[in-house]
C-alpha positions as CSV (number, residue, x, y, z in Angstrom):
1,M,150.2,127.2,35.2
2,S,151.5,130.3,36.0
3,L,155.4,131.3,36.9
4,L,155.0,131.4,41.0
5,K,152.9,128.1,40.7
6,R,155.7,126.2,39.2
7,I,158.1,127.5,41.7
8,E,155.9,127.0,44.4
9,K,155.1,123.4,43.4
10,G,159.0,122.8,42.6
11,S,159.6,119.2,42.0
12,S,157.0,118.0,43.7
13,G,155.2,115.9,40.5
14,N,158.5,114.1,40.3
15,Q,157.8,112.8,43.6
16,G,154.9,110.7,42.8
17,D,155.0,106.8,44.2
18,Q,156.7,104.4,42.0
19,G,155.6,101.5,44.0
20,A,154.8,99.8,40.8
21,R,156.6,98.2,39.0
22,G,156.3,97.5,35.0
23,G,152.8,99.4,35.4
24,Q,151.3,96.5,37.7
25,P,149.6,97.4,41.2
26,P,152.4,96.4,43.9
27,S,151.8,92.9,45.8
28,E,150.8,93.0,49.7
29,G,154.3,92.7,50.3
30,D,155.5,95.2,48.5
31,E,153.3,97.6,49.8
32,A,154.1,96.3,53.2
33,R,157.9,97.0,52.7
34,A,157.0,100.8,51.0
35,N,154.9,101.4,54.5
36,A,157.7,100.3,56.6
37,M,160.5,102.5,54.4
38,R,158.5,105.6,55.0
39,S,157.8,105.4,58.5
40,R,161.4,104.5,58.9
41,N,162.1,107.7,56.4
42,A,159.7,109.8,58.2
43,P,162.1,112.5,59.5
44,V,163.9,112.4,56.2
45,V,161.1,114.0,54.4
46,G,160.2,116.1,57.0
47,R,163.8,117.6,56.6
48,G,163.1,117.5,52.5
49,E,159.9,119.4,52.6
50,A,161.3,122.0,54.8
51,S,164.5,122.3,52.1
52,M,162.6,122.4,49.3
53,A,160.3,125.1,51.2
54,G,163.2,127.2,51.4
55,R,164.5,126.5,47.8
56,N,161.2,127.9,47.1
57,N,161.5,130.9,48.9
58,N,164.5,131.6,47.5
59,A,163.8,131.0,43.9
60,Y,161.0,134.0,44.5
61,L,163.4,136.4,46.3
62,D,165.7,135.8,43.1
63,L,163.1,136.7,40.8
64,K,161.9,139.3,42.7
65,Q,165.1,140.6,42.9
66,R,166.5,140.0,39.6
67,I,163.3,141.9,38.2
68,Q,163.5,144.7,41.0
69,N,167.6,145.1,39.2
70,R,166.8,145.8,35.7
71,L,163.9,148.2,36.8
72,L,166.2,149.9,38.9
73,A,168.9,150.1,36.1
74,E,166.1,151.4,33.5
75,I,164.5,154.1,35.4
76,D,165.4,157.6,34.2
77,P,167.7,158.9,36.8
78,S,166.5,162.2,36.4
79,M,162.9,161.2,36.8
80,D,161.4,163.4,39.8
81,L,160.9,160.7,42.4
82,S,158.6,163.2,44.9
83,R,155.8,162.7,41.9
84,K,154.8,159.2,42.9
85,N,152.0,158.8,40.9
86,E,154.0,159.3,37.8
87,V,156.7,156.8,39.3
88,R,154.2,154.2,39.9
89,A,153.1,154.1,36.8
90,H,155.8,154.6,35.0
91,I,157.7,151.5,37.3
92,E,154.2,149.4,36.1
93,E,155.1,149.7,32.3
94,L,158.4,148.9,32.6
95,F,157.4,145.8,34.9
96,A,155.1,144.8,32.0
97,A,157.7,145.0,29.4
98,I,159.9,142.8,31.3
99,L,157.5,140.2,32.2
100,A,156.6,139.8,28.2
101,E,160.2,140.1,27.4
102,E,161.4,137.2,30.2
103,N,158.3,135.4,28.9
104,M,157.3,135.3,32.6
105,V,153.5,134.2,32.5
106,L,152.1,135.3,36.5
107,A,148.4,135.2,38.0
108,R,146.8,138.6,38.6
109,A,147.2,138.2,42.3
110,E,151.4,136.4,41.8
111,R,151.9,139.6,39.4
112,Q,149.8,142.7,41.8
113,R,151.9,141.0,44.9
114,L,155.4,141.3,43.3
115,F,154.7,144.7,41.9
116,D,153.5,146.2,45.1
117,Q,156.7,144.3,46.9
118,I,158.9,145.9,44.5
119,V,157.0,149.4,43.9
120,A,157.2,149.5,48.3
121,E,161.2,148.5,47.5
122,I,161.9,151.3,45.4
123,Q,159.7,154.2,46.4
124,G,158.8,153.3,50.1
125,F,160.2,151.2,53.1
126,G,159.9,148.3,51.6
127,P,158.0,145.4,54.0
128,L,157.1,148.3,56.5
129,E,154.9,149.6,53.8
130,P,151.4,148.0,54.5
131,L,151.8,148.7,58.0
132,L,152.5,152.0,57.7
133,A,149.6,152.4,55.6
134,D,147.5,150.3,58.0
135,E,145.6,153.3,60.2
136,T,144.7,150.6,62.6
137,V,148.3,150.1,63.7
138,T,150.0,152.6,66.0
139,E,153.4,150.7,66.9
140,I,155.8,149.0,64.2
141,M,158.8,146.5,66.0
142,V,161.3,145.3,64.5
143,N,163.4,143.0,66.1
144,G,165.5,142.2,63.6
145,P,165.3,141.1,59.6
146,K,162.5,137.7,60.8
147,N,160.7,139.6,63.9
148,I,158.4,142.0,62.9
149,F,155.7,143.3,66.1
150,V,152.5,145.5,65.8
151,E,150.6,147.3,68.1
152,R,147.1,147.2,68.3
153,K,144.5,148.7,70.5
154,G,146.8,148.3,72.5
155,N,147.9,144.8,72.0
156,I,150.8,143.7,70.6
157,T,150.8,141.0,67.9
158,R,153.7,139.5,65.3
159,A,153.2,141.0,62.0
160,N,153.2,138.7,58.4
161,V,155.8,140.1,57.3
162,A,159.2,140.1,56.9
163,F,163.0,141.4,55.5
164,E,165.5,139.6,53.3
165,D,168.5,139.8,55.7
166,D,169.9,142.8,58.0
167,D,171.2,144.7,54.9
168,H,167.7,144.6,53.8
169,V,167.1,146.4,56.9
170,M,169.9,148.6,56.6
171,R,168.5,149.8,53.5
172,V,165.3,150.9,54.7
173,L,166.8,152.6,57.2
174,D,169.2,154.8,55.4
175,R,166.5,155.9,53.2
176,I,164.4,156.5,56.5
177,V,167.5,158.7,57.8
178,A,169.3,160.1,54.8
179,P,166.7,163.1,54.5
180,L,167.1,164.3,57.7
181,G,171.4,164.5,57.4
182,R,171.4,161.9,60.0
183,R,173.6,158.5,59.7
184,I,173.6,155.4,61.5
185,D,176.5,152.9,61.0
186,E,178.9,151.4,63.2
187,S,180.6,154.1,65.1
188,S,177.1,155.5,65.4
189,P,174.8,152.8,66.1
190,L,172.0,154.6,67.9
191,V,170.0,156.9,65.7
192,D,166.5,159.2,66.4
193,A,164.8,159.8,63.4
194,R,161.5,160.5,61.6
195,L,158.9,159.7,58.8
196,P,157.8,162.4,56.2
197,D,154.2,162.1,58.0
198,G,156.0,162.8,61.3
199,S,155.9,159.2,63.2
200,R,159.2,159.1,65.1
201,V,161.8,156.4,64.5
202,N,163.9,155.0,67.0
203,A,166.8,152.2,65.3
204,V,169.8,150.7,66.8
205,I,172.1,148.6,64.9
206,R,175.3,146.2,65.3
207,P,177.2,145.6,67.5
208,I,174.3,147.1,70.3
209,S,171.5,145.6,68.7
210,L,172.6,141.7,69.2
211,V,169.6,140.3,67.4
212,G,170.3,142.0,64.1
213,P,168.8,146.3,63.5
214,T,166.3,146.9,65.3
215,I,163.7,149.5,64.5
216,T,160.7,151.0,66.7
217,I,158.5,153.4,65.1
218,R,155.8,155.2,66.8
219,K,153.0,156.1,64.4
220,F,151.0,159.1,64.3
221,F,147.7,160.0,63.0
222,K,147.9,161.4,59.3
223,K,145.5,163.9,60.4
224,P,146.4,165.0,64.0
225,L,144.0,164.1,67.0
226,T,141.8,167.4,68.0
227,I,140.5,167.4,71.7
228,E,136.9,166.6,70.1
229,D,139.2,162.9,69.4
230,L,140.1,162.2,73.1
231,I,136.5,163.2,74.6
232,R,135.4,160.3,71.7
233,F,138.3,158.3,72.8
234,G,137.9,158.7,76.5
235,S,140.9,160.1,77.4
236,M,139.3,162.9,78.9
237,T,135.9,164.3,79.7
238,K,134.3,167.8,78.2
239,E,135.0,169.3,81.1
240,I,138.7,168.3,81.4
241,A,138.9,169.9,77.6
242,E,137.2,173.1,79.0
243,F,139.4,173.6,81.4
244,L,142.5,173.1,79.9
245,R,141.6,175.2,77.1
246,A,141.3,178.0,79.5
247,C,144.4,177.1,81.1
248,V,146.5,177.0,78.2
249,M,144.6,180.6,76.8
250,A,145.4,182.3,80.2
251,R,148.6,181.3,79.7
252,L,149.5,179.2,82.5
253,N,153.3,176.6,82.1
254,I,152.0,173.3,82.0
255,V,154.0,170.1,82.5
256,V,152.3,167.0,80.9
257,S,154.1,163.8,82.6
258,G,152.9,160.2,82.1
259,G,155.4,156.8,81.6
260,T,156.4,155.8,78.0
261,G,153.5,155.5,75.3
262,S,151.0,157.2,77.4
263,G,150.3,159.9,75.2
264,K,152.2,162.4,76.2
265,T,153.5,164.3,72.7
266,T,149.8,163.7,71.3
267,L,148.2,165.3,74.5
268,L,150.7,168.1,74.0
269,N,149.7,168.7,70.8
270,V,146.3,169.0,71.7
271,L,146.8,171.2,74.2
272,S,149.5,173.9,71.5
273,S,146.5,174.0,69.4
274,F,144.3,176.1,71.8
275,I,147.3,178.7,71.4
276,P,145.6,182.4,69.7
277,N,146.8,182.2,65.9
278,D,148.0,185.7,66.8
279,E,150.9,184.9,69.1
280,R,154.4,183.8,67.9
281,I,155.3,179.8,69.1
282,V,158.9,178.5,69.0
283,T,158.3,174.3,69.1
284,I,162.0,172.5,70.2
285,E,162.2,168.6,69.9
286,N,165.0,165.8,69.1
287,A,162.7,164.7,66.1
288,A,160.2,167.3,65.0
289,E,156.8,165.8,66.0
290,L,154.2,168.3,66.9
291,Q,151.8,169.0,64.1
292,L,150.6,172.4,64.7
293,R,147.6,174.4,63.2
294,Q,148.7,178.0,63.9
295,E,150.5,180.0,60.9
296,H,153.2,181.4,63.1
297,V,155.4,178.9,64.2
298,V,159.0,178.1,64.3
299,T,160.3,174.4,64.3
300,L,163.7,173.7,66.0
301,E,165.1,170.5,65.7
302,S,168.4,169.4,68.1
303,R,171.0,167.7,65.9
304,P,173.6,164.6,67.1
305,P,177.3,165.3,66.4
306,N,179.2,164.6,63.1
307,I,181.4,162.1,62.4
308,E,184.1,163.7,64.0
309,G,182.0,164.4,67.3
310,K,181.5,168.0,66.7
311,G,178.3,169.8,65.9
312,A,176.3,168.7,67.9
313,V,173.0,170.8,68.9
314,T,171.3,170.0,72.4
315,I,167.7,170.8,73.1
316,Q,169.4,173.2,76.3
317,D,171.2,174.8,72.7
318,L,167.8,175.6,71.2
319,V,166.3,176.9,74.8
320,V,169.1,178.9,75.2
321,N,168.6,180.3,71.4
322,S,165.0,180.7,71.5
323,L,164.3,183.3,74.3
324,R,166.5,185.4,71.6
325,M,163.9,184.5,69.3
326,R,161.1,186.9,70.9
327,P,158.6,184.3,71.4
328,D,154.8,184.4,72.9
329,R,155.4,180.6,73.5
330,I,157.8,178.3,74.1
331,V,156.9,174.1,73.7
332,V,159.5,171.6,74.0
333,G,158.8,168.6,72.8
334,E,160.4,166.5,75.9
335,C,163.1,168.0,79.0
336,R,165.4,165.1,79.7
337,S,168.1,166.5,81.5
338,G,169.8,169.7,81.7
339,E,167.2,171.8,79.5
340,A,165.0,171.9,82.6
341,L,166.7,174.5,84.6
342,D,166.5,176.9,80.9
343,M,163.0,175.6,81.1
344,L,162.1,177.4,83.9
345,Q,164.0,180.1,83.9
346,A,162.3,181.0,80.9
347,M,159.1,180.5,82.5
348,N,160.3,182.7,84.9
349,T,161.3,185.7,83.4
350,G,158.3,186.7,81.3
351,H,157.5,183.7,78.6
352,D,154.5,182.7,80.3
353,G,152.4,179.9,78.3
354,S,155.2,177.1,78.1
355,L,154.1,173.9,77.7
356,T,156.4,170.7,78.0
357,T,156.8,167.2,78.8
358,L,158.6,164.7,80.9
359,H,158.1,160.9,81.7
360,S,157.3,160.3,85.0
361,N,155.4,157.7,87.5
362,S,152.9,160.5,89.0
363,P,152.6,164.4,89.7
364,R,154.7,164.1,92.6
365,D,157.6,162.0,90.7
366,T,157.5,165.1,88.3
367,I,158.6,167.6,90.8
368,A,161.6,165.1,92.0
369,R,162.6,164.6,88.3
370,L,162.3,168.0,87.7
371,E,164.8,168.5,90.7
372,V,167.2,166.1,89.3
373,M,167.0,167.3,85.8
374,C,168.1,171.1,86.9
375,L,171.1,169.3,88.6
376,M,172.3,167.2,85.6
377,A,172.5,171.2,84.3
378,G,175.9,171.3,85.8
379,M,175.2,174.0,88.5
380,D,175.9,173.9,91.9
381,L,172.6,174.8,93.4
382,P,171.0,174.3,96.8
383,V,168.0,171.9,96.1
384,R,165.7,174.9,98.1
385,A,166.8,177.5,95.2
386,I,165.7,174.6,92.8
387,R,162.6,174.0,94.5
388,E,162.1,177.7,94.3
389,Q,162.4,178.1,90.6
390,I,159.9,175.3,89.8
391,A,157.3,176.2,92.9
392,S,157.0,179.7,91.0
393,A,157.6,178.4,87.0
394,I,155.1,175.6,87.4
395,D,151.6,176.2,87.3
396,M,149.6,172.7,86.8
397,I,150.8,169.2,86.0
398,C,148.4,167.0,83.8
399,H,149.3,163.1,84.4
400,Q,148.5,160.6,81.8
401,E,148.6,157.0,82.4
402,R,148.6,153.9,79.6
403,L,146.0,151.7,81.5
404,R,146.6,147.9,82.5
405,D,143.6,147.8,78.9
406,G,146.1,149.4,76.6
407,T,143.7,152.1,77.0
408,R,145.7,156.4,77.5
409,K,143.5,158.3,79.9
410,I,144.5,161.6,82.3
411,V,144.5,160.5,85.5
412,K,145.4,163.3,87.3
413,I,145.7,166.7,86.7
414,S,147.2,169.1,90.0
415,E,148.3,172.6,90.6
416,V,151.9,173.3,91.7
417,Q,150.6,176.1,94.6
418,G,153.5,177.2,96.2
419,M,156.7,176.0,99.2
420,E,155.8,175.5,102.7
421,G,159.1,175.1,104.7
422,D,161.5,173.3,102.3
423,M,158.7,171.6,100.5
424,I,156.6,171.8,97.3
425,T,152.7,172.3,98.2
426,M,150.4,170.5,95.4
427,S,147.0,170.1,95.5
428,D,144.8,167.6,92.9
429,I,142.5,169.5,90.9
430,F,140.7,166.0,89.0
431,E,141.7,162.5,89.7
432,F,141.1,159.4,87.6
433,E,138.4,156.6,89.4
434,Q,137.9,153.5,88.5
435,T,134.9,152.0,89.1
436,G,135.2,148.4,87.5
437,V,136.4,146.7,84.7
438,E,133.9,145.0,82.0
439,G,134.9,142.9,79.3
440,G,138.2,143.7,79.7
441,K,138.0,147.2,79.7
442,I,138.6,149.9,82.5
443,V,135.5,151.8,83.7
444,G,135.7,155.0,85.7
445,R,136.1,158.5,84.8
446,I,138.1,161.7,85.9
447,R,136.1,163.9,88.8
448,P,136.6,166.5,90.2
449,T,138.0,167.0,93.6
450,G,136.0,169.7,94.7
451,I,139.3,172.2,95.0
452,R,139.1,175.2,93.7
453,P,142.6,175.7,92.2
454,K,144.1,179.2,93.0
455,F,145.0,180.5,89.6
456,T,141.5,181.2,88.7
457,D,141.6,184.2,89.1
458,R,144.1,184.7,86.6
459,I,141.3,182.4,83.9
460,E,139.3,185.1,84.7
461,A,141.4,188.0,84.4
462,A,142.1,186.2,80.5
463,G,138.4,186.9,80.3
464,I,137.4,183.3,80.4
465,Y,134.9,182.0,83.2
466,L,134.6,179.1,84.0
467,P,130.9,177.3,86.1
468,P,131.7,176.4,89.2
469,S,130.1,172.9,88.4
470,I,133.2,172.2,86.8
471,F,135.4,171.7,89.9
472,G,132.5,169.4,91.3
473,V,130.6,172.2,93.2
474,G,126.8,171.7,93.5
475,R,127.6,168.1,91.5
476,S,127.6,164.7,93.4
477,Y,129.6,161.9,92.0
């Protein structure tokens, strides 16, 4: 019997029925008294089994920790950890030597499970490794060491992995944020970071989080999604894709809006892929997530303050600095506050074709949020002046939503036409029309409203001609 099986079995072999005295079968009276005793002691037996399970689990963790510590002590510190295959082979060699030295006999499945967990602790992100490798998982949520949830196809379920304790979670967190030059501790209990594949990470620890260290990971596809993927997923139609490509190539200023998890960054990444390869692109983000394939790209990332509260570089600082970098396009990952005013001024001073995202519930709400964020810049500007800046700078708002069935779709594309009095006028070019629900899935399509946008002349001036049918002319729905 292997070692892990013996650990799991524990001392159950010593708990056999000893009702027979001296090797003789028990009498009827003895059996009745034994049954009554078992009935009275039933709750006590349950607690004993739970205690035994806890001891077995502790024994397994002790075994894992002991082997792991020996491996760490025997690994050559000069080894290049970036060569993962070589490091893994070396760890496997040491692992086999330690098991042989300590006379540990493990079944093949148990041996592989223990080895994978130890490699994940040494090379990767511990219990999160299998979830990060699972391509069906789109989001990972760690609510303390024992409660881990994942999102698959828009549905959230509990994962069958866990950390040992808060310290275990903190070790993994340090491994995530340290390469980025960031920190997370009691004096700075919040952090935004990213994984090597670009996945977004947010972490909150005690004393802010009362349940222990909390990690939220928004996974990105290892291969960036293309416009064809979004069409296949039903997020847009071929006509919408052709229209958006024309708008980006014609250097329209576009805002991608939507709620949390609606797919704004993914859509922004796809729109950025339409920018011609000979243009200089400057991307500005809190945590670099965009995966642009062009050659001439400069990626800027904001920086939080150091332990003394100094040295912070905000998105607003980066937007102002980017104007001196001779950009053809400025792509801001997300506008959250005062940088919106600098972004609008950049759009109004010759930097056409800029792209950004922001949180909102509708295209009209996007305009209202832009006004508020401009006021957050600290300038005492009249509202009309801000609205004139918005009406002049923004050409189009592409609004995306995450629907009730978990799917993400473009639900409205609106043109910002200008000012009428004190109000910004807008017109919807495309809108999503729901036709029903089948098998829990929302059925519908985004269709043209029949309105031809005013910026069509700019698209044609760029040498791009869209057929009238894209805007619903000559078609019936």
